[in-house]
N, C-alpha and C positions, 0 to 999 in steps of 0.2 A: 725450553719449557722449565718451568718453576712450581715447584710443590711448596705452600705455605701451611703448616700446619697451626691447629689452633683447638679447643674446648670451647664446646658448647654444650651446652647439660641438655636444651631442649633438645639437641641431636643425639645427646646421649640417649635420653631417656626414648625418642623414637628408633634407634637400633634395639634397644632394647625391647620394646615390644615388637619389629619387626623377624628379628631373630628368635622370638618364643617358639615360633614351630618351621623350622628350616626343612626347606624338600631333601637335602643330603644327610642329615643325621637326625634321628628320632631321639637322641639323648638329648636332656636339658644342658645348659652349659653350665658349669659351674658358678658363675655369677647371677643365673635363673633359680640355683639351687639355693643360694645364700639367700634372696631374694625372698622365697617362698616359703624358708625356713623361718623369716624372723616376721613376715606380713600374711601369709596364706597365699595363695590362688586368684587375690585380687588385684587385677594388673590397670589399675585406673593411672593415668597417666601423673596425677600431681600424688598421689602414693609411690609411683617408681620415682620422681623425683627426687622428694622427700629423700626415701632411702639411698640415692645416688648421693645427694647433699652430705649426707652422715658419713657417706662409705669414702668419699673425697674431701672431707672436712681436714685433716692433718696432711695433706695434699700438696706440694707446690707445684701447681699446674703450670708457671712460666718454668721453673727448674725444668720439668719432664719436656717441656716443649722444648727449650733450649738443648736439653741432653740427645733427644730424638733429633733434631737439627742438625747436630756435628755432628751423630752416626751416615745421617742420610748425604751430606752434604758430599762425602766421598766416593759413593757409588750410584751418584743421580747421575751425570753422565751415562756411565755402561748402562743402569738402567731404561732410559728413552732410547738407547742405542738399540736394545734387544728389543723393547718393545716396536722400537719402528721397524728393525729387521722379522718380527713374527709379523707384524700386521701388512708389511711390506707399505707403509704410508709413515707423512709425516705427521707428527700428533697436532688435530687443529687448535691446541689450545695453547695459550701462551704461560698460564695461571691455571695451578689445579689449587684446589682447596683440600684438605685433607682432615676430616675430624676425628681427634683421639677420641676413645671410648672407654670405658667402666667393663666394658664387657669382652671376653675372649673371642667374641664371636661378631663377624660383622655382616650386614645385610648388605647386598650390589643387587645393581640394577639387571634381571635377568635379559631384558630385552636390548640391551648392550652386548651382552655375550653372544646374547641370540647372531644379531650383526655383525661382531666380527667374526665369528663361524661363516655366516654368508660370503663374507668381502674375500675369506680364504678359500674358501667353494668356488668364487667366482673367478678368482685367479686362476686356480689351478684347471677350470673348466677352460678358460680362452688360452691356457697354457698345453693344455692336452694333458691326459693323463699318463706318462712314462712308467716303462715297464717297469716290473720289481725291483729290478738290478740297480736300476738308474736311482727309483726311490728310495732304499737302502743306502746307495752309496751321497747319495744329496742330505737324509734326513740325518745320517753320519756326520756331514761335511758342516750343516747347521748347527747340529749339538755341539760339534768341538767348537765353533762361531761364538756362538750364546755359553758355551758354559753349561750346559744340557748333560744329560745323562740320554743317550739313544733311546733307550725306551722308554724315556717320557714321550718324545715324539714321537715314536711308534704309535704311543696310544694316545695322543692327541688327533695322528693323522685316521687312527682306526675309528673315532668319534663321526667323521663325515665322511671320508670315503667312502662307506654303505650307499649313503643319502643319495652322494653322489653319482654312483654309479647304476640305484636306481633311477636317476634324472636320467642319465645319458642312455641306460636302454630299457626305459619304462614298464622297471620293474618295481614293486612295493616293498617287498619284505627281504633287502638283499642285506645278509649277514659277510661280515670278513672273519676268515680262521687264518691266525698267523701263528708261523714257527720260527726258528731262527731256519730251516733248509726251506721254506716256503711258504708262499699265498697262496691261498685259495678262496673264491667267492661262489657262495650259494643264493640262488634265488628260491626261494620258499615257495615261489609260483608255483614251478614245476613238478 
């Protein structure tokens, strides 16, 4: 897999508009605030495009892309390996285009995130749910392998395990309580 970096002002405008109202952060991004200070709350694509063009007018885009590519090359192989380990698949695309943006917030495809989670859930369903000791051990080993914190992976598990257990046991509102010493599962239907 190869990632190619490009700048496309129309993609930048699209990202600006899509990230105005993110689901996980109600605060506007600093770049949105800067735009509003200069242009008010009129978010017409042509006005946004003119604002971005003025903002980047003194930026050497080719030099910025070159700097990013030079930073990416040394970590590309490790990134791809980690992504493939996490999702348990070989990445299907040979080439990916990454578009630079002036905003510090990027939109992403939530459907793809949902699909990735479904893949992980399916893998766990096929393999079975190991006991808590085995889960902790496997998560710890995977965290070391991927150079992540164990807590980050446990947080990831805590997202899909309740849904998975709900499917297995036919419960609707399963919650997972985790601590250093034990894990417990609660069904709100009982």
